[in-house]
N, C-alpha and C positions, 0 to 999 in steps of 0.2 A: 560580611561583604554584600554590597548592594546587588540586586539582581542586574543593574545596568553594567556592573563590572564585566559581564560577559562580552559587552561591546568591545572593551580593550582587548580581551583574550581573542576575539575575533580578529582584530587588527594584527595582533601579533602572528596568528596562524596563517594569515593571508600574505605576510610579508616575504617569506621564502618563495612563494608561488610567483609573486610579482617580480622578484630578483631573477628567477630561473627563466622567465619569460623575456627578460632583457628590455623591460619597458622603462622608458626614460622620461621624467618631466622635464620639459625644455622651455620653461618660461621664466626662469631666473628666480622663482620664488620658493625654491626647495627649503631654504632655511626657515622662511616664515611658515611654511606648512608644517615642518618639523616641530617648530616651536608651539604652534597651535595644538598639534597633536599631544605634545607634552603637557599642555595646560588641560586638555581634556582628560588625559590620564590622571592627572593630580585631582581633577574635579570627581572623577569617578571613585577615587579613594578617600575624598574628603567628606566625612560623615556630617559636617556642618552645611553641606549643600543639599538642596532638595533634589528629588528625581526630575522635577519639572525643569530645574535650572540646568541639569546635565543634559537632558533631552534637548533643550534649546541650543545649548553649546554645540552638540553633535550635529543637530540640524543645520546650524549656521555654518559649520566647517564643511560638512559633506555637501551642503547645498551650493557651495562655491567650487566644488572639485570639477564638475563638468566644464568650467570655463578654462581650466588648465589644458594646455596643448600637450598630448601624449605622442611622443615619437616612438614608434616600434621599428627596429632595425629591419632593413630590407631583406636581409638574409636569414631571418628568423625562420627555423624550420624544426621540424621533429627529428628524432633520432632516425637515421637511415637504416632500415633493416631489410633483410632479404625476403621476398615473398614466401608464403607457405609452400614448402617443397611438395612435390607429387608424391602420393602415397605408395606407389610401385617404385621398385629398383629401376635404374635406367639402363638401357642399351646404349651403345656407342652411337647409334642413328639418332636417338632422342637427345643426346648431348649436343651433337652438332646442330640439331634443329633448334635447340634451346639457346645456344650461343648466337645463333643467327637472328633469332628474335630479339635477344638483348642488345645486340649490335645495331638493330633497326632503330632503337631508341637513343643511341648515342648521338649527341648533337656536336661532336667535335671532329676534327680531322683524324682519320685513322691511320696511324703510322704504317708505311708500306711494308716493313719487315713483318709486322704482326699479320697484316692482310694476306701476305704471301703464305705464311705458316697456316692461316685458316683455310686457305684454298687447299693446301696439301692435307689438311685434317679432313676436309670435306671429300676430296678424291679418294684418299687413302680407306676412308670408311665405306665409301660407295663401293670400292673395289675389294673389299674384305681384307684390307691390309692393317686396318686398325680396329682392335677389338679388346675386350677384356681377357685377362689371363685365365682361361677356363681351367688349364692344367695346374694353375696356382704354383707356378715356379717362382714367382716373385715374393721376397720376404715381407714382413710387416712394414719395414721402414724403406721400401722400394715401392714407389706409386706408379711408375711407368717405365719403359725401356724402349729404345729404338734399336731394332736388330738389323744389322747390315753387314755385308762383307767388304772388308778393306780392299781398296784398289779395284773394286768392281762397281761399275756405274749403276748397276741395277737398283731400283728402289727398294728399300727393306720393308720391315713390317713394325707396327707399333703394338705393344701389349701393355695394358694397364692393370693395375691391382684389383683383383676381384671385389675387394672390400669397397672400393669407390663406387660401385654399382649400388650397393646397400647404403652407403653414406650419402648418396643423393636425396634420400628420403629425409634426411636430417639437414644436410648443408645446402642442397639444391643443385640443379644441373649446371647452372652458369659458373659457380665458383669451382666446382669439381672439373669443369672444362680446362682449368688452368694446367692440369697435367697433360691433356691431350694436345694442347697448343705447344707445350714444351717439347714434347716428343715430335710434333709435327715440324717444329723449328729444326730439330735435328735432321729430319728427312729433308727439309728445305736446303739445309747447309751441306748435307750430303750430295745432293744433286747440283749445287753450286761449286762443288769442289773445295768447300770449307770445312770439312769434318774429316778428322783423321784420327788415328790411335795414338798420336805423339802429343799434339796440342790440345789435350783434353780440356784444360781450364779455359782456353779460348772458345772452344766449342760450347762449354756450359754457360759462359758469359752471354753468348749469343742467345742461347735457348731461353735462359732465365730472363733476358731482357724482354723477349717476346711474351713471356709469361707475365711480366711485370706490366707490360702494356696492356695485356688482356685484363688484369686485375683492375686497372684504371677505368675499364668499361664495366666490369662486373661489380666493383666496389668503389665507386668515384671519390667517396669522402673518407675511405679507410675506416668505415664504421661497421659495415656488415660483418666482416671477418671478426672485428673486435667483439661485437655482440654475440656472434656464434661461439667464440672462444669462452666467453663468460658463461654461456649457457651449457657448453660441454664440460667446463670445469665444475659446475654445480652438480650436473648429473652425475659425473665420475666420482664426486665426493659423497653423494647419497646413493647411487646405485651403479657402482663400477662395471665396466664390461670390457672385453677384448675390443670390440668395434669401436666403443667409445674412446679408448685409449689411442687407437689408430687415428680416429677423427680428430681428437685434440692434438696430437703430435703434427698432423697434416696442416691443421689451422695454425698451429705455432710457427711452422715453417713459412707458411704463405704471408704471415704477419711479418716474419723476418725478412722476407723478400720485399715486401712493401716498404719497410724501414730503410731500404737502400736507395729508394727513390729512382731506381733504374740505373744509378750510377755504375759504371763499368768496374771501377776499382773496388767499390764496396761489394758488388755481386762477386767478383773474384775472391775476395777475402771469405764471403760467405761460403762459396763452393769449397774453399780449403777446409773450412770448419766442418763441412759436411762429409769430407773425406776424399774429395777428388784430388788426383795427382796426374800431373803431365807424365805421359808414357804408360798410364795404367788406367784403362777405362772401367776397371772395378773399383767401386768406392770402398773406403776402409772407415770403420766406426758404425755406430748404431744410430745415428741421427736420421730422421726421416728426410728424404729427398722427394720433392714433388715435381 
């Protein structure tokens, strides 16, 4: 094989990269270019041609390439990934601060129900009503709970699984905040008279919708959670751990919520799969609920 055959190999190696970058030749001459590249390939493999001839053909071909108009799609961007998380586990105050910072960069209208739930999260954290479950009463598949007294107007308390504090070092504060806003939405609905022990599914739909709305802020392209799930699956395969298993199930649940697109019917069906039942505030089943 001629040394110049490396030229053709380089062309083949470059092709997938060009395709992945969504670069389009938009001058109507793609068939002509393909034909000339084919001739160049044949010339490289033709031992009857001299190296000088092949060099001239390649020079002529690539010398004309800059004249082609290349159109790159305006929405071309890299994979959307969550920034590197802090090294230290989070407390409730840091999660609220991180959520507010993420919201400051959101360039779309903020849904009023989500904004109201965030207000409750801020106030309850400041008043000591929202914190991690220091006594570790929550099971591995329960990420958070809003404790309140039925038929009593007094605002309740939020407790979040202690594992979430440590998972912030791998997942990040903004995505983990999804649990806090879910429980804060329950507090919101409790104060609005929309939460009771009978219509459990209605209450979960409203809370999950607030949670979904937050995920559109934290993961606008539905790619950050996807990337994190892949990373957790790889880690669990190579170096499994209890915390990693909780984190993977948590991310799987958030991805399931993303798949509902915030639709009330789809969320209700998801809540039933998670084990929620009307008239019974205790979930049944071992699926993670965030």
